[in-house]
N, C-alpha and C positions, 0 to 999 in steps of 0.2 A: 504494500500500500504506500502511495506517495506521502512524503512528509508534509504536514500542514503548518502554516504560519497563522497566528492569531492577529487580526487587525480590528481596530475599533473605528466605526464609521456610520455614516448615514447613506441610505439608498437615495440617489438623486433621480434615477429613472430606471424603468424596467420595460423591456420589449420582449415580445414573444419570438421564439426561434423554433420553427417546426411546430409539431403538435403539442409537445410536452415541456419544452425547455424555455428558460428565460435568459436573456442577456441583461446584466445588471451593471449600472454605473454606480460605484461607491466612492464617496469622499472619505478618505481614511486618515487617521493620525499618523500612521507609520509609512504609508506609501503614496500619499497624495491621492489624486483621482485615478482610479483603476476601473477597467471593465472586466467583469468575471461572468462565467456561465454557471447557471444553476440547473444541473441536469435533472429532468423529471419534476421540476418545481410546480408545473401545472397539473400534475396528476392528482386526482382527488385523494386527500389524506396525506399528501407529501409534507414532510416536516419543514420544507423550505418554502412552501406556498405563501404563508403569511409573512415570513421573515424577509421576503425579497420584493415587497411592494414599496413604492415611494413613501418617504417620511420615516421609514423604519430606522431606528437607531439601536445599535448594539454591537456585539462582538461577532466576527465572522471568521471561520477557519477556512483558509484558502490554500490551494495547492497550485504549483506551477507546472505547465506543460507548454504546448504551443500557445496557450493562453491561460489566464487564471480560471480556476474552477472553485466553486463554493461547496464545501462538504458539510459543514454544520453552521448553525447560527444560534446565538442567544440574544433575545430581544430585551432591551431595557425600556424602550418607549416606542409605541406605535403612533403617537399623536392622534389618538382617536377623535379628539375634539375637532381637529381640522378635517378629518376624513368624513365626518358627518355634518359639516357646515359648508354649504356651497361656496359662499363668498370667502370664508376663511381658507378653504382648500385652494382656491385660485391665488390668493396671496401667497400661501405656502409653496405652491407649484412655481410661482414666479421667483421666489427665493431660491428654489432648487435649480431652476433654469439659469439664473445669474451665476450661481456657484459652478454649475457645469461649464458655463461659458468662460470663466476666468481662472479656473484651476487646471493643474497639469500633473501628469504622473511623475513620481519621484521628487516632486517639490515638497517642501515642508509647509503643509497647509493646515497645521494645527490650529492656528488662531482663526482661520476662516471656518474650520469645522466647529470651533467653539462658538463663533458668531452665529453660524447657521442654527446650531442647537438652541442657543439662548433666544434667537429671534423667533423660531418656531414655538418655543414656550411662551414668548411674549404675545404672539398671535393668538394663542390659546387662552390668554388671560382676559376674562370679560371686562376688566376695568381699564384696559389700555386701548387707546384709539389706534386702529389698524393703519390709518394713513400716516400717523406719527411713527409707528413701528416700521413701516416701509421706508420712510425718509431716513430714519436712523440707520436701518440696515444698509441701504444703498450707499450712504456716505461712508459708513465704517468699512464696508467692503472695499470701496475705492481706496481708503486710507491703508488698509491691510495689504492691498495689492501694490502699494507704493506709488499710486498714481494721483494722489490728492495734491492739487496745486495751490491750496489755500482758499480763503474766502473770495468768492467772485466779486468783481467790482459792482457797486450799486449802493443804493440807499436802503438800509435795512434797520429794523428795530434792534435795540440793544439786546433784547431777549433772544432774537434770532442769531445774532453774532455770538452770544454766549453759548447757545445750543450747539452751534457748529464747532466752536472751540472745545466744548465738553465732549462731543462725539469724537473729535480727532484725538483727544488726549486720554480719555477714560478707558480703563480696561473693559473688555467685553462683558465681564460678569456684572458690572455696575451701569451698563448703558441705559437700561430701561427703567430709570429711576426718576424721571422728570416728566412734567407735562408743560404744555404751552397754551396760551390763549389762542383763539382761532386765527387772528391776524398774523401772529408769529409762526403758527403752524403752517399757514398757507405759504409764507415766505420760505420756510425751511423746505417745504415740498417742492417749491420752484427751484431752489438751489440744488436739491438732491436730483431732481429730474434733469436739470441742465448738466450737472457733472456726470450723471450716468450716461446721458446721450453722447457726451464727449469721450468718455473713457471706455464705455462698453456699448458700442454702436450696433450691436447685433439686433436681430429681430426676435422678439419674445412673444410667442403665441399667447401665453397666459396673460401678459400685460395688455394685449389687445382686447382680450375678453374682459379683463378688469375695467377697462375704460367704458364698457357698455353696461356695467352693473350699477 
């Protein structure tokens, strides 16, 4: 039997391969973003069926051949709150898409993995405004990717400027600890959108759907 390596990560996306298999993209602490195959994951009762869906966070035992394969998985969080909430799910899928866009295999993506996990938790929290969570996530992702060029030029409220500085300098674990009045939240959203379009100019299907909701 091939030797397995344990990795910790989140499933960014999963596609069907043939009748019973899945191709899974994982963002991991140990290997960055990897693609792995879960053989037989779509068979009824297969132990990997639930563990290889998007949003799943946990430990995965993978083996190497011509590609990675998943032999076992131990799930710590399914983020069921998002799976059963239509709007929350699309915010979460958008976060997964952005991370898929900007991460690479064999990069140290530990901080981005932490950001994604904490942001999915924030989306699941009924007391947090999801538009604010999205703006924080977008800006911090740009910061962690080393592409934040500082506060854009323009006339902004002091609260907005403070929020951008807070997002830039604060550890991921303490990001979602503030709120803003509507006017400052709108400005922060405009800044986050502008920066995201400049730094991550890809097309994100989930974002297009969010615009219609």
